[in-house]
mmCIF file of the N, C-alpha and C atoms, coordinates in Angstrom:
data_MODEL
# 
_entry.id   MODEL 
# 
loop_
_atom_site.group_PDB 
_atom_site.id 
_atom_site.type_symbol 
_atom_site.label_atom_id 
_atom_site.label_alt_id 
_atom_site.label_comp_id 
_atom_site.label_asym_id 
_atom_site.label_entity_id 
_atom_site.label_seq_id 
_atom_site.pdbx_PDB_ins_code 
_atom_site.Cartn_x 
_atom_site.Cartn_y 
_atom_site.Cartn_z 
_atom_site.occupancy 
_atom_site.B_iso_or_equiv 
_atom_site.pdbx_formal_charge 
_atom_site.auth_seq_id 
_atom_site.auth_comp_id 
_atom_site.auth_asym_id 
_atom_site.auth_atom_id 
_atom_site.pdbx_PDB_model_num 
ATOM 1   N N  . MET A 1 1  ? -46.573 11.586 -31.296 1.00 0.00 ? 1  MET A N  1 
ATOM 2   C CA . MET A 1 1  ? -46.573 13.104 -31.198 1.00 0.00 ? 1  MET A CA 1 
ATOM 3   C C  . MET A 1 1  ? -46.450 13.500 -32.613 1.00 0.00 ? 1  MET A C  1 
ATOM 4   N N  . THR A 1 2  ? -46.884 14.733 -32.977 1.00 0.00 ? 2  THR A N  1 
ATOM 5   C CA . THR A 1 2  ? -46.762 15.268 -34.237 1.00 0.00 ? 2  THR A CA 1 
ATOM 6   C C  . THR A 1 2  ? -45.698 16.318 -34.193 1.00 0.00 ? 2  THR A C  1 
ATOM 7   N N  . LEU A 1 3  ? -45.115 16.647 -35.406 1.00 0.00 ? 3  LEU A N  1 
ATOM 8   C CA . LEU A 1 3  ? -43.955 17.482 -35.546 1.00 0.00 ? 3  LEU A CA 1 
ATOM 9   C C  . LEU A 1 3  ? -44.250 18.828 -34.943 1.00 0.00 ? 3  LEU A C  1 
ATOM 10  N N  . ASP A 1 4  ? -45.488 19.440 -35.080 1.00 0.00 ? 4  ASP A N  1 
ATOM 11  C CA . ASP A 1 4  ? -45.781 20.663 -34.528 1.00 0.00 ? 4  ASP A CA 1 
ATOM 12  C C  . ASP A 1 4  ? -45.709 20.820 -33.056 1.00 0.00 ? 4  ASP A C  1 
ATOM 13  N N  . THR A 1 5  ? -45.707 19.645 -32.335 1.00 0.00 ? 5  THR A N  1 
ATOM 14  C CA . THR A 1 5  ? -45.730 19.657 -30.856 1.00 0.00 ? 5  THR A CA 1 
ATOM 15  C C  . THR A 1 5  ? -44.307 19.330 -30.269 1.00 0.00 ? 5  THR A C  1 
ATOM 16  N N  . LEU A 1 6  ? -43.370 18.990 -31.257 1.00 0.00 ? 6  LEU A N  1 
ATOM 17  C CA . LEU A 1 6  ? -42.021 18.647 -30.699 1.00 0.00 ? 6  LEU A CA 1 
ATOM 18  C C  . LEU A 1 6  ? -41.389 19.852 -30.087 1.00 0.00 ? 6  LEU A C  1 
ATOM 19  N N  . PRO A 1 7  ? -40.730 19.682 -28.894 1.00 0.00 ? 7  PRO A N  1 
ATOM 20  C CA . PRO A 1 7  ? -40.124 20.785 -28.251 1.00 0.00 ? 7  PRO A CA 1 
ATOM 21  C C  . PRO A 1 7  ? -38.853 21.276 -29.072 1.00 0.00 ? 7  PRO A C  1 
ATOM 22  N N  . PRO A 1 8  ? -38.573 22.591 -28.980 1.00 0.00 ? 8  PRO A N  1 
ATOM 23  C CA . PRO A 1 8  ? -37.427 23.114 -29.741 1.00 0.00 ? 8  PRO A CA 1 
ATOM 24  C C  . PRO A 1 8  ? -36.175 22.398 -29.436 1.00 0.00 ? 8  PRO A C  1 
ATOM 25  N N  . LEU A 1 9  ? -35.244 22.218 -30.329 1.00 0.00 ? 9  LEU A N  1 
ATOM 26  C CA . LEU A 1 9  ? -33.910 21.717 -30.249 1.00 0.00 ? 9  LEU A CA 1 
ATOM 27  C C  . LEU A 1 9  ? -33.852 20.286 -29.799 1.00 0.00 ? 9  LEU A C  1 
ATOM 28  N N  . ARG A 1 10 ? -35.014 19.538 -29.951 1.00 0.00 ? 10 ARG A N  1 
ATOM 29  C CA . ARG A 1 10 ? -34.926 18.074 -29.638 1.00 0.00 ? 10 ARG A CA 1 
ATOM 30  C C  . ARG A 1 10 ? -35.057 17.334 -31.071 1.00 0.00 ? 10 ARG A C  1 
ATOM 31  N N  . GLU A 1 11 ? -34.072 16.399 -31.202 1.00 0.00 ? 11 GLU A N  1 
ATOM 32  C CA . GLU A 1 11 ? -34.141 15.675 -32.433 1.00 0.00 ? 11 GLU A CA 1 
ATOM 33  C C  . GLU A 1 11 ? -35.131 14.568 -32.502 1.00 0.00 ? 11 GLU A C  1 
ATOM 34  N N  . ALA A 1 12 ? -35.766 14.435 -33.676 1.00 0.00 ? 12 ALA A N  1 
ATOM 35  C CA . ALA A 1 12 ? -36.761 13.376 -33.875 1.00 0.00 ? 12 ALA A CA 1 
ATOM 36  C C  . ALA A 1 12 ? -36.747 12.759 -35.160 1.00 0.00 ? 12 ALA A C  1 
ATOM 37  N N  . GLU A 1 13 ? -37.344 11.546 -35.245 1.00 0.00 ? 13 GLU A N  1 
ATOM 38  C CA . GLU A 1 13 ? -37.358 10.862 -36.521 1.00 0.00 ? 13 GLU A CA 1 
ATOM 39  C C  . GLU A 1 13 ? -38.819 10.896 -37.023 1.00 0.00 ? 13 GLU A C  1 
ATOM 40  N N  . ILE A 1 14 ? -39.028 11.200 -38.275 1.00 0.00 ? 14 ILE A N  1 
ATOM 41  C CA . ILE A 1 14 ? -40.357 11.226 -38.906 1.00 0.00 ? 14 ILE A CA 1 
ATOM 42  C C  . ILE A 1 14 ? -40.709 9.805  -39.051 1.00 0.00 ? 14 ILE A C  1 
ATOM 43  N N  . ILE A 1 15 ? -41.759 9.252  -38.415 1.00 0.00 ? 15 ILE A N  1 
ATOM 44  C CA . ILE A 1 15 ? -42.162 7.872  -38.549 1.00 0.00 ? 15 ILE A CA 1 
ATOM 45  C C  . ILE A 1 15 ? -43.390 7.663  -39.309 1.00 0.00 ? 15 ILE A C  1 
ATOM 46  N N  . GLY A 1 16 ? -44.103 8.762  -39.717 1.00 0.00 ? 16 GLY A N  1 
ATOM 47  C CA . GLY A 1 16 ? -45.274 8.637  -40.650 1.00 0.00 ? 16 GLY A CA 1 
ATOM 48  C C  . GLY A 1 16 ? -45.712 9.980  -41.109 1.00 0.00 ? 16 GLY A C  1 
ATOM 49  N N  . VAL A 1 17 ? -46.271 10.116 -42.306 1.00 0.00 ? 17 VAL A N  1 
ATOM 50  C CA . VAL A 1 17 ? -46.778 11.332 -42.837 1.00 0.00 ? 17 VAL A CA 1 
ATOM 51  C C  . VAL A 1 17 ? -48.104 11.068 -43.382 1.00 0.00 ? 17 VAL A C  1 
ATOM 52  N N  . ASP A 1 18 ? -49.123 11.888 -43.025 1.00 0.00 ? 18 ASP A N  1 
ATOM 53  C CA . ASP A 1 18 ? -50.502 11.733 -43.599 1.00 0.00 ? 18 ASP A CA 1 
ATOM 54  C C  . ASP A 1 18 ? -50.492 12.501 -44.889 1.00 0.00 ? 18 ASP A C  1 
ATOM 55  N N  . TRP A 1 19 ? -49.960 11.895 -46.008 1.00 0.00 ? 19 TRP A N  1 
ATOM 56  C CA . TRP A 1 19 ? -49.847 12.594 -47.316 1.00 0.00 ? 19 TRP A CA 1 
ATOM 57  C C  . TRP A 1 19 ? -51.302 12.944 -47.798 1.00 0.00 ? 19 TRP A C  1 
ATOM 58  N N  . ASP A 1 20 ? -52.325 12.214 -47.507 1.00 0.00 ? 20 ASP A N  1 
ATOM 59  C CA . ASP A 1 20 ? -53.633 12.542 -48.024 1.00 0.00 ? 20 ASP A CA 1 
ATOM 60  C C  . ASP A 1 20 ? -54.218 13.824 -47.406 1.00 0.00 ? 20 ASP A C  1 
ATOM 61  N N  . SER A 1 21 ? -53.580 14.310 -46.378 1.00 0.00 ? 21 SER A N  1 
ATOM 62  C CA . SER A 1 21 ? -54.060 15.568 -45.751 1.00 0.00 ? 21 SER A CA 1 
ATOM 63  C C  . SER A 1 21 ? -53.476 16.758 -46.465 1.00 0.00 ? 21 SER A C  1 
ATOM 64  N N  . LEU A 1 22 ? -52.447 16.593 -47.285 1.00 0.00 ? 22 LEU A N  1 
ATOM 65  C CA . LEU A 1 22 ? -51.739 17.546 -47.923 1.00 0.00 ? 22 LEU A CA 1 
ATOM 66  C C  . LEU A 1 22 ? -52.029 17.636 -49.381 1.00 0.00 ? 22 LEU A C  1 
ATOM 67  N N  . ALA A 1 23 ? -52.028 18.767 -50.041 1.00 0.00 ? 23 ALA A N  1 
ATOM 68  C CA . ALA A 1 23 ? -52.172 18.934 -51.437 1.00 0.00 ? 23 ALA A CA 1 
ATOM 69  C C  . ALA A 1 23 ? -51.019 18.162 -52.192 1.00 0.00 ? 23 ALA A C  1 
ATOM 70  N N  . PRO A 1 24 ? -51.292 17.561 -53.284 1.00 0.00 ? 24 PRO A N  1 
ATOM 71  C CA . PRO A 1 24 ? -50.266 16.795 -54.042 1.00 0.00 ? 24 PRO A CA 1 
ATOM 72  C C  . PRO A 1 24 ? -49.020 17.589 -54.328 1.00 0.00 ? 24 PRO A C  1 
ATOM 73  N N  . GLU A 1 25 ? -49.097 18.843 -54.780 1.00 0.00 ? 25 GLU A N  1 
ATOM 74  C CA . GLU A 1 25 ? -47.959 19.611 -55.111 1.00 0.00 ? 25 GLU A CA 1 
ATOM 75  C C  . GLU A 1 25 ? -47.132 19.911 -53.785 1.00 0.00 ? 25 GLU A C  1 
ATOM 76  N N  . GLU A 1 26 ? -47.857 20.032 -52.683 1.00 0.00 ? 26 GLU A N  1 
ATOM 77  C CA . GLU A 1 26 ? -47.142 20.339 -51.409 1.00 0.00 ? 26 GLU A CA 1 
ATOM 78  C C  . GLU A 1 26 ? -46.407 19.114 -50.955 1.00 0.00 ? 26 GLU A C  1 
ATOM 79  N N  . ALA A 1 27 ? -47.020 17.919 -51.125 1.00 0.00 ? 27 ALA A N  1 
ATOM 80  C CA . ALA A 1 27 ? -46.447 16.659 -50.773 1.00 0.00 ? 27 ALA A CA 1 
ATOM 81  C C  . ALA A 1 27 ? -45.194 16.403 -51.528 1.00 0.00 ? 27 ALA A C  1 
ATOM 82  N N  . LYS A 1 28 ? -45.264 16.701 -52.876 1.00 0.00 ? 28 LYS A N  1 
ATOM 83  C CA . LYS A 1 28 ? -44.121 16.468 -53.705 1.00 0.00 ? 28 LYS A CA 1 
ATOM 84  C C  . LYS A 1 28 ? -43.023 17.413 -53.380 1.00 0.00 ? 28 LYS A C  1 
ATOM 85  N N  . ARG A 1 29 ? -43.270 18.678 -52.955 1.00 0.00 ? 29 ARG A N  1 
ATOM 86  C CA . ARG A 1 29 ? -42.246 19.573 -52.608 1.00 0.00 ? 29 ARG A CA 1 
ATOM 87  C C  . ARG A 1 29 ? -41.506 19.124 -51.305 1.00 0.00 ? 29 ARG A C  1 
ATOM 88  N N  . LEU A 1 30 ? -42.275 18.670 -50.379 1.00 0.00 ? 30 LEU A N  1 
ATOM 89  C CA . LEU A 1 30 ? -41.818 18.182 -49.075 1.00 0.00 ? 30 LEU A CA 1 
ATOM 90  C C  . LEU A 1 30 ? -40.880 16.907 -49.282 1.00 0.00 ? 30 LEU A C  1 
ATOM 91  N N  . ARG A 1 31 ? -41.352 16.056 -50.190 1.00 0.00 ? 31 ARG A N  1 
ATOM 92  C CA . ARG A 1 31 ? -40.411 14.871 -50.446 1.00 0.00 ? 31 ARG A CA 1 
ATOM 93  C C  . ARG A 1 31 ? -39.285 15.285 -51.118 1.00 0.00 ? 31 ARG A C  1 
ATOM 94  N N  . ALA A 1 32 ? -39.167 16.231 -51.996 1.00 0.00 ? 32 ALA A N  1 
ATOM 95  C CA . ALA A 1 32 ? -38.090 16.713 -52.772 1.00 0.00 ? 32 ALA A CA 1 
ATOM 96  C C  . ALA A 1 32 ? -37.042 17.268 -51.800 1.00 0.00 ? 32 ALA A C  1 
ATOM 97  N N  . LEU A 1 33 ? -37.595 17.871 -50.736 1.00 0.00 ? 33 LEU A N  1 
ATOM 98  C CA . LEU A 1 33 ? -36.633 18.404 -49.697 1.00 0.00 ? 33 LEU A CA 1 
ATOM 99  C C  . LEU A 1 33 ? -36.101 17.427 -48.668 1.00 0.00 ? 33 LEU A C  1 
ATOM 100 N N  . GLY A 1 34 ? -36.600 16.136 -48.896 1.00 0.00 ? 34 GLY A N  1 
ATOM 101 C CA . GLY A 1 34 ? -36.050 15.044 -48.058 1.00 0.00 ? 34 GLY A CA 1 
ATOM 102 C C  . GLY A 1 34 ? -36.952 14.874 -46.759 1.00 0.00 ? 34 GLY A C  1 
ATOM 103 N N  . ILE A 1 35 ? -38.117 15.533 -46.729 1.00 0.00 ? 35 ILE A N  1 
ATOM 104 C CA . ILE A 1 35 ? -39.012 15.439 -45.516 1.00 0.00 ? 35 ILE A CA 1 
ATOM 105 C C  . ILE A 1 35 ? -39.949 14.326 -45.809 1.00 0.00 ? 35 ILE A C  1 
ATOM 106 N N  . ASP A 1 36 ? -39.530 13.203 -45.186 1.00 0.00 ? 36 ASP A N  1 
ATOM 107 C CA . ASP A 1 36 ? -40.290 11.945 -45.466 1.00 0.00 ? 36 ASP A CA 1 
ATOM 108 C C  . ASP A 1 36 ? -40.046 10.995 -44.291 1.00 0.00 ? 36 ASP A C  1 
ATOM 109 N N  . GLU A 1 37 ? -40.629 9.821  -44.276 1.00 0.00 ? 37 GLU A N  1 
ATOM 110 C CA . GLU A 1 37 ? -40.489 8.915  -43.240 1.00 0.00 ? 37 GLU A CA 1 
ATOM 111 C C  . GLU A 1 37 ? -39.015 8.481  -43.246 1.00 0.00 ? 37 GLU A C  1 
ATOM 112 N N  . GLY A 1 38 ? -38.404 8.409  -41.968 1.00 0.00 ? 38 GLY A N  1 
ATOM 113 C CA . GLY A 1 38 ? -36.999 8.076  -41.752 1.00 0.00 ? 38 GLY A CA 1 
ATOM 114 C C  . GLY A 1 38 ? -36.179 9.285  -41.599 1.00 0.00 ? 38 GLY A C  1 
ATOM 115 N N  . ALA A 1 39 ? -36.594 10.446 -41.905 1.00 0.00 ? 39 ALA A N  1 
ATOM 116 C CA . ALA A 1 39 ? -35.793 11.739 -41.854 1.00 0.00 ? 39 ALA A CA 1 
ATOM 117 C C  . ALA A 1 39 ? -35.622 12.140 -40.419 1.00 0.00 ? 39 ALA A C  1 
ATOM 118 N N  . HIS A 1 40 ? -34.393 12.588 -40.110 1.00 0.00 ? 40 HIS A N  1 
ATOM 119 C CA . HIS A 1 40 ? -34.198 13.172 -38.679 1.00 0.00 ? 40 HIS A CA 1 
ATOM 120 C C  . HIS A 1 40 ? -34.333 14.660 -38.749 1.00 0.00 ? 40 HIS A C  1 
ATOM 121 N N  . VAL A 1 41 ? -35.175 15.255 -37.889 1.00 0.00 ? 41 VAL A N  1 
ATOM 122 C CA . VAL A 1 41 ? -35.453 16.669 -37.954 1.00 0.00 ? 41 VAL A CA 1 
ATOM 123 C C  . VAL A 1 41 ? -35.349 17.228 -36.522 1.00 0.00 ? 41 VAL A C  1 
ATOM 124 N N  . THR A 1 42 ? -35.125 18.535 -36.495 1.00 0.00 ? 42 THR A N  1 
ATOM 125 C CA . THR A 1 42 ? -35.112 19.289 -35.243 1.00 0.00 ? 42 THR A CA 1 
ATOM 126 C C  . THR A 1 42 ? -35.886 20.674 -35.395 1.00 0.00 ? 42 THR A C  1 
ATOM 127 N N  . ILE A 1 43 ? -36.697 21.006 -34.448 1.00 0.00 ? 43 ILE A N  1 
ATOM 128 C CA . ILE A 1 43 ? -37.344 22.315 -34.508 1.00 0.00 ? 43 ILE A CA 1 
ATOM 129 C C  . ILE A 1 43 ? -36.294 23.409 -34.138 1.00 0.00 ? 43 ILE A C  1 
ATOM 130 N N  . ALA A 1 44 ? -35.966 24.235 -35.163 1.00 0.00 ? 44 ALA A N  1 
ATOM 131 C CA . ALA A 1 44 ? -35.089 25.305 -34.953 1.00 0.00 ? 44 ALA A CA 1 
ATOM 132 C C  . ALA A 1 44 ? -35.672 26.514 -34.337 1.00 0.00 ? 44 ALA A C  1 
ATOM 133 N N  . ASN A 1 45 ? -36.882 26.847 -34.841 1.00 0.00 ? 45 ASN A N  1 
ATOM 134 C CA . ASN A 1 45 ? -37.507 28.114 -34.300 1.00 0.00 ? 45 ASN A CA 1 
ATOM 135 C C  . ASN A 1 45 ? -39.018 28.034 -34.687 1.00 0.00 ? 45 ASN A C  1 
ATOM 136 N N  . ARG A 1 46 ? -39.744 28.829 -34.067 1.00 0.00 ? 46 ARG A N  1 
ATOM 137 C CA . ARG A 1 46 ? -41.203 28.870 -34.284 1.00 0.00 ? 46 ARG A CA 1 
ATOM 138 C C  . ARG A 1 46 ? -41.562 30.376 -34.597 1.00 0.00 ? 46 ARG A C  1 
ATOM 139 N N  . GLY A 1 47 ? -42.547 30.643 -35.478 1.00 0.00 ? 47 GLY A N  1 
ATOM 140 C CA . GLY A 1 47 ? -42.926 31.912 -35.781 1.00 0.00 ? 47 GLY A CA 1 
ATOM 141 C C  . GLY A 1 47 ? -43.374 32.715 -34.625 1.00 0.00 ? 47 GLY A C  1 
ATOM 142 N N  . ILE A 1 48 ? -43.359 34.012 -34.777 1.00 0.00 ? 48 ILE A N  1 
ATOM 143 C CA . ILE A 1 48 ? -43.803 34.875 -33.702 1.00 0.00 ? 48 ILE A CA 1 
ATOM 144 C C  . ILE A 1 48 ? -45.238 35.381 -33.682 1.00 0.00 ? 48 ILE A C  1 
ATOM 145 N N  . PHE A 1 49 ? -46.001 34.949 -34.752 1.00 0.00 ? 49 PHE A N  1 
ATOM 146 C CA . PHE A 1 49 ? -47.307 35.432 -34.894 1.00 0.00 ? 49 PHE A CA 1 
ATOM 147 C C  . PHE A 1 49 ? -48.255 34.481 -34.022 1.00 0.00 ? 49 PHE A C  1 
ATOM 148 N N  . ALA A 1 50 ? -49.462 34.886 -33.920 1.00 0.00 ? 50 ALA A N  1 
ATOM 149 C CA . ALA A 1 50 ? -50.425 34.188 -33.040 1.00 0.00 ? 50 ALA A CA 1 
ATOM 150 C C  . ALA A 1 50 ? -50.584 32.737 -33.331 1.00 0.00 ? 50 ALA A C  1 
ATOM 151 N N  . GLY A 1 51 ? -50.490 32.270 -34.522 1.00 0.00 ? 51 GLY A N  1 
ATOM 152 C CA . GLY A 1 51 ? -50.563 30.817 -34.781 1.00 0.00 ? 51 GLY A CA 1 
ATOM 153 C C  . GLY A 1 51 ? -49.237 30.167 -34.728 1.00 0.00 ? 51 GLY A C  1 
ATOM 154 N N  . ARG A 1 52 ? -48.145 30.838 -34.358 1.00 0.00 ? 52 ARG A N  1 
ATOM 155 C CA . ARG A 1 52 ? -46.743 30.393 -34.295 1.00 0.00 ? 52 ARG A CA 1 
ATOM 156 C C  . ARG A 1 52 ? -46.332 29.721 -35.600 1.00 0.00 ? 52 ARG A C  1 
ATOM 157 N N  . ASP A 1 53 ? -46.725 30.335 -36.773 1.00 0.00 ? 53 ASP A N  1 
ATOM 158 C CA . ASP A 1 53 ? -46.423 29.891 -38.006 1.00 0.00 ? 53 ASP A CA 1 
ATOM 159 C C  . ASP A 1 53 ? -45.347 30.889 -38.549 1.00 0.00 ? 53 ASP A C  1 
ATOM 160 N N  . PRO A 1 54 ? -44.456 30.531 -39.402 1.00 0.00 ? 54 PRO A N  1 
ATOM 161 C CA . PRO A 1 54 ? -44.164 29.105 -39.742 1.00 0.00 ? 54 PRO A CA 1 
ATOM 162 C C  . PRO A 1 54 ? -43.207 28.443 -38.649 1.00 0.00 ? 54 PRO A C  1 
ATOM 163 N N  . ILE A 1 55 ? -42.990 27.216 -38.906 1.00 0.00 ? 55 ILE A N  1 
ATOM 164 C CA . ILE A 1 55 ? -42.074 26.395 -37.977 1.00 0.00 ? 55 ILE A CA 1 
ATOM 165 C C  . ILE A 1 55 ? -40.750 26.178 -38.799 1.00 0.00 ? 55 ILE A C  1 
ATOM 166 N N  . ALA A 1 56 ? -39.655 26.611 -38.315 1.00 0.00 ? 56 ALA A N  1 
ATOM 167 C CA . ALA A 1 56 ? -38.389 26.298 -38.969 1.00 0.00 ? 56 ALA A CA 1 
ATOM 168 C C  . ALA A 1 56 ? -37.819 24.956 -38.473 1.00 0.00 ? 56 ALA A C  1 
ATOM 169 N N  . ILE A 1 57 ? -37.608 24.017 -39.342 1.00 0.00 ? 57 ILE A N  1 
ATOM 170 C CA . ILE A 1 57 ? -37.014 22.801 -39.004 1.00 0.00 ? 57 ILE A CA 1 
ATOM 171 C C  . ILE A 1 57 ? -35.595 22.647 -39.611 1.00 0.00 ? 57 ILE A C  1 
ATOM 172 N N  . THR A 1 58 ? -34.738 21.945 -38.881 1.00 0.00 ? 58 THR A N  1 
ATOM 173 C CA . THR A 1 58 ? -33.495 21.536 -39.479 1.00 0.00 ? 58 THR A CA 1 
ATOM 174 C C  . THR A 1 58 ? -33.499 20.127 -39.912 1.00 0.00 ? 58 THR A C  1 
ATOM 175 N N  . ILE A 1 59 ? -33.111 19.852 -41.196 1.00 0.00 ? 59 ILE A N  1 
ATOM 176 C CA . ILE A 1 59 ? -33.069 18.445 -41.670 1.00 0.00 ? 59 ILE A CA 1 
ATOM 177 C C  . ILE A 1 59 ? -31.741 18.351 -42.330 1.00 0.00 ? 59 ILE A C  1 
ATOM 178 N N  . GLY A 1 60 ? -30.874 17.589 -41.836 1.00 0.00 ? 60 GLY A N  1 
ATOM 179 C CA . GLY A 1 60 ? -29.504 17.506 -42.420 1.00 0.00 ? 60 GLY A CA 1 
ATOM 180 C C  . GLY A 1 60 ? -28.842 18.894 -42.187 1.00 0.00 ? 60 GLY A C  1 
ATOM 181 N N  . ARG A 1 61 ? -28.307 19.512 -43.243 1.00 0.00 ? 61 ARG A N  1 
ATOM 182 C CA . ARG A 1 61 ? -27.660 20.745 -43.054 1.00 0.00 ? 61 ARG A CA 1 
ATOM 183 C C  . ARG A 1 61 ? -28.578 21.977 -43.474 1.00 0.00 ? 61 ARG A C  1 
ATOM 184 N N  . MET A 1 62 ? -29.895 21.647 -43.819 1.00 0.00 ? 62 MET A N  1 
ATOM 185 C CA . MET A 1 62 ? -30.781 22.635 -44.342 1.00 0.00 ? 62 MET A CA 1 
ATOM 186 C C  . MET A 1 62 ? -31.687 23.076 -43.190 1.00 0.00 ? 62 MET A C  1 
ATOM 187 N N  . THR A 1 63 ? -32.212 24.310 -43.282 1.00 0.00 ? 63 THR A N  1 
ATOM 188 C CA . THR A 1 63 ? -33.233 24.826 -42.470 1.00 0.00 ? 63 THR A CA 1 
ATOM 189 C C  . THR A 1 63 ? -34.303 25.092 -43.368 1.00 0.00 ? 63 THR A C  1 
ATOM 190 N N  . VAL A 1 64 ? -35.567 24.471 -43.034 1.00 0.00 ? 64 VAL A N  1 
ATOM 191 C CA . VAL A 1 64 ? -36.735 24.668 -43.956 1.00 0.00 ? 64 VAL A CA 1 
ATOM 192 C C  . VAL A 1 64 ? -37.893 25.180 -43.161 1.00 0.00 ? 64 VAL A C  1 
ATOM 193 N N  . ALA A 1 65 ? -38.624 26.122 -43.733 1.00 0.00 ? 65 ALA A N  1 
ATOM 194 C CA . ALA A 1 65 ? -39.838 26.707 -43.047 1.00 0.00 ? 65 ALA A CA 1 
ATOM 195 C C  . ALA A 1 65 ? -41.000 25.844 -43.500 1.00 0.00 ? 65 ALA A C  1 
ATOM 196 N N  . LEU A 1 66 ? -41.785 25.349 -42.506 1.00 0.00 ? 66 LEU A N  1 
ATOM 197 C CA . LEU A 1 66 ? -43.038 24.702 -42.787 1.00 0.00 ? 66 LEU A CA 1 
ATOM 198 C C  . LEU A 1 66 ? -44.222 25.335 -42.146 1.00 0.00 ? 66 LEU A C  1 
ATOM 199 N N  . ARG A 1 67 ? -45.364 25.282 -42.772 1.00 0.00 ? 67 ARG A N  1 
ATOM 200 C CA . ARG A 1 67 ? -46.640 25.696 -42.145 1.00 0.00 ? 67 ARG A CA 1 
ATOM 201 C C  . ARG A 1 67 ? -46.934 24.682 -41.085 1.00 0.00 ? 67 ARG A C  1 
ATOM 202 N N  . ARG A 1 68 ? -47.689 25.150 -40.157 1.00 0.00 ? 68 ARG A N  1 
ATOM 203 C CA . ARG A 1 68 ? -48.024 24.265 -38.980 1.00 0.00 ? 68 ARG A CA 1 
ATOM 204 C C  . ARG A 1 68 ? -48.926 23.128 -39.435 1.00 0.00 ? 68 ARG A C  1 
ATOM 205 N N  . VAL A 1 69 ? -49.811 23.405 -40.481 1.00 0.00 ? 69 VAL A N  1 
ATOM 206 C CA . VAL A 1 69 ? -50.688 22.316 -41.039 1.00 0.00 ? 69 VAL A CA 1 
ATOM 207 C C  . VAL A 1 69 ? -49.831 21.168 -41.594 1.00 0.00 ? 69 VAL A C  1 
ATOM 208 N N  . HIS A 1 70 ? -48.701 21.489 -42.160 1.00 0.00 ? 70 HIS A N  1 
ATOM 209 C CA . HIS A 1 70 ? -47.801 20.533 -42.735 1.00 0.00 ? 70 HIS A CA 1 
ATOM 210 C C  . HIS A 1 70 ? -47.109 19.702 -41.566 1.00 0.00 ? 70 HIS A C  1 
ATOM 211 N N  . ALA A 1 71 ? -46.629 20.404 -40.585 1.00 0.00 ? 71 ALA A N  1 
ATOM 212 C CA . ALA A 1 71 ? -45.938 19.726 -39.448 1.00 0.00 ? 71 ALA A CA 1 
ATOM 213 C C  . ALA A 1 71 ? -47.000 18.887 -38.626 1.00 0.00 ? 71 ALA A C  1 
ATOM 214 N N  . LYS A 1 72 ? -48.202 19.245 -38.595 1.00 0.00 ? 72 LYS A N  1 
ATOM 215 C CA . LYS A 1 72 ? -49.241 18.483 -37.986 1.00 0.00 ? 72 LYS A CA 1 
ATOM 216 C C  . LYS A 1 72 ? -49.598 17.150 -38.617 1.00 0.00 ? 72 LYS A C  1 
ATOM 217 N N  . ALA A 1 73 ? -49.279 17.142 -39.920 1.00 0.00 ? 73 ALA A N  1 
ATOM 218 C CA . ALA A 1 73 ? -49.475 15.876 -40.676 1.00 0.00 ? 73 ALA A CA 1 
ATOM 219 C C  . ALA A 1 73 ? -48.360 14.827 -40.467 1.00 0.00 ? 73 ALA A C  1 
ATOM 220 N N  . MET A 1 74 ? -47.245 15.182 -39.744 1.00 0.00 ? 74 MET A N  1 
ATOM 221 C CA . MET A 1 74 ? -46.129 14.303 -39.648 1.00 0.00 ? 74 MET A CA 1 
ATOM 222 C C  . MET A 1 74 ? -46.068 13.788 -38.209 1.00 0.00 ? 74 MET A C  1 
ATOM 223 N N  . GLN A 1 75 ? -46.022 12.425 -38.062 1.00 0.00 ? 75 GLN A N  1 
ATOM 224 C CA . GLN A 1 75 ? -45.783 11.793 -36.764 1.00 0.00 ? 75 GLN A CA 1 
ATOM 225 C C  . GLN A 1 75 ? -44.333 11.660 -36.563 1.00 0.00 ? 75 GLN A C  1 
ATOM 226 N N  . VAL A 1 76 ? -43.891 11.967 -35.340 1.00 0.00 ? 76 VAL A N  1 
ATOM 227 C CA . VAL A 1 76 ? -42.474 11.883 -35.048 1.00 0.00 ? 76 VAL A CA 1 
ATOM 228 C C  . VAL A 1 76 ? -42.241 11.059 -33.840 1.00 0.00 ? 76 VAL A C  1 
ATOM 229 N N  . ARG A 1 77 ? -40.969 10.530 -33.669 1.00 0.00 ? 77 ARG A N  1 
ATOM 230 C CA . ARG A 1 77 ? -40.543 9.808  -32.432 1.00 0.00 ? 77 ARG A CA 1 
ATOM 231 C C  . ARG A 1 77 ? -39.290 10.558 -32.005 1.00 0.00 ? 77 ARG A C  1 
ATOM 232 N N  . GLU A 1 78 ? -39.289 11.049 -30.753 1.00 0.00 ? 78 GLU A N  1 
ATOM 233 C CA . GLU A 1 78 ? -38.190 11.815 -30.196 1.00 0.00 ? 78 GLU A CA 1 
ATOM 234 C C  . GLU A 1 78 ? -36.970 10.734 -30.053 1.00 0.00 ? 78 GLU A C  1 
ATOM 235 N N  . LEU A 1 79 ? -35.819 11.339 -30.439 1.00 0.00 ? 79 LEU A N  1 
ATOM 236 C CA . LEU A 1 79 ? -34.623 10.454 -30.275 1.00 0.00 ? 79 LEU A CA 1 
ATOM 237 C C  . LEU A 1 79 ? -33.817 10.809 -29.038 1.00 0.00 ? 79 LEU A C  1 
# 
């Protein structure tokens, strides 16, 4: 399953990221925030617009907003 399809408030572990589908500067920023393989994340909220962008995720004690295209590049395993 990809991060964009994870149900809200369910914890998951990122098991893979398709870094090649992301721009290098975006990948670098996500890694700097700790969003990488092995991280535990939860969907906190989804946007209210038609595309449901952005997606707010909780990672550790932070809440980070991701675009759906970024979340779609991340494979997760529900815990």
